[in-house]
Every structure is written in structure tokens, then in C-alpha cells.
N, C-alpha and C positions, 0 to 999 in steps of 0.2 A: 578821106584818104588814109585813115588809120588802118582800115582793113587791107589795103593794097600792099602794105609792106610785109605782111606775113604769108603772102600768097605762095603756095607750093611747099611750105615747110612740112606739112603733114605727109605729103607724097614722098619727100626726101627721107623723113624718119621711117616711114614704112618700107621704103626701098632699101634702107640699111638694116632695119630691124628684122625683117622676115628672113633674109639669108643668114643672119647671125643666129637666129633661133633654130633654123633648119640645120645649120652646122653643128650646134650643140646637141640637137636631137640625134643627128647622124653619128657623132662621137659616142654618145651614150649607147646607141644601138650596136655600134661596133664593139664597144667594151663588153656589152652583154653577150654578144655572139662569141667573143674570145673566151669568156667565162664558161659558156655552154660547151664550147669545143674542148676546154680543159677538163670539165667534169665528164664529158663523154669519153675522152681519152683515158682518164683514170679508170673508168668502168670497163672499157674495152681491154685495157692492159691487165687488169685484175682477172677478168674472165679468161683471157688468153693464157696467162700464167697458170691458172688452175687447169685449163684444158691441156696444156703441155705437160703438166705434172701427172695428169691422168693417162698420158700416152698418145695424145694427138700428134699428128705429123707437123713438123716445123713449117713446111711449105704451105700446108693448109691454113695454119694459124697466121702466117705472114700475109697470105692473100686476104684473110678475114680482117686483119688489122688495116690493110691499105684500103679496103672497101669501106670500113666503118668510119675512118677519119682520114681523108685523102691528103690533107695539108700537113699531117704529122709525120715526122721522120721516125720510123720504128727500128729498134735493134732488139733482136731476140738472142739470148745467151742461155745455153743448156749445159749444165755441168752434171757430174755424177749424182749429186744430192740436192741440187738447187737449180731452179728455173727462174730466169729474170726476163721481164719485158720492159724495155725503156723506150721513152718517146720524147720528142721535143715539139711542142705546139708553137708555131711561129706567131709572133706578135703582129697585130694589124698595122702598127706603126714601127718604122725602122729604129727609132730611138728607145723602144721598149725591149727588154730582154725576153727571150722565149720562155715558156713554162716548161720546166723539165719534170718528167714523170718517170718513176721506176717502181715496178711491183715485182716482188720475188716470192716464190713459194718453194717450200722444201718438198722434194720429190719423194 
């Protein structure tokens, strides 16, 4: 009768352990995706600021920005001697702040 008292404990441990492990893996992949989105946004903002300083049209650059990173809110500002492209990459979780990006180039 010693074996009868532990019956089903392995099943219960697996039933709790597997979802917990999958949750941690999901959080890790979400954080990785957020980082990749931020790096992509920095690259796109830099390229767009350089394109604007070389005479590209603002509407063309804004459409390229929205195509490159759809979740990011972009702001383009053009002054007489300076072009800036700013963006805000939203966080995957509401309690995390968004990543703010700003790239400026002298025209």
C-alpha cells in the first residue's frame, strides 16, 4: 500500500510545470521580439532622417516608416537645417514603458 499514496503526483507536477515553462519561454520570446522591433526602428529612423536630409519627400519617407515598423508611432520634423525622425515602440506589456527613438541629421 506504500505505492498507492503517491499515485498521480507526477501527473499533477507535469500539469503545473509544463504551462509554467511555456509561459516563461513565451515571455522571453516576447522580450526578444520587442528588442528586435526597437533595433529595427532605430535603423529605419536613421535611414529615413538621412533620406530626408538628401531631399526625399516627407510623404514618401512617412509611408516607408509605416511599412517598415507598423506598431511604431512615427513623427517627422523638418527644419531649415535639421531633420529629425522620432518614434515610440510600444511595449508588449502595459506596465512597461515604450521605447522612445529619435534620430536627427543636419541638412
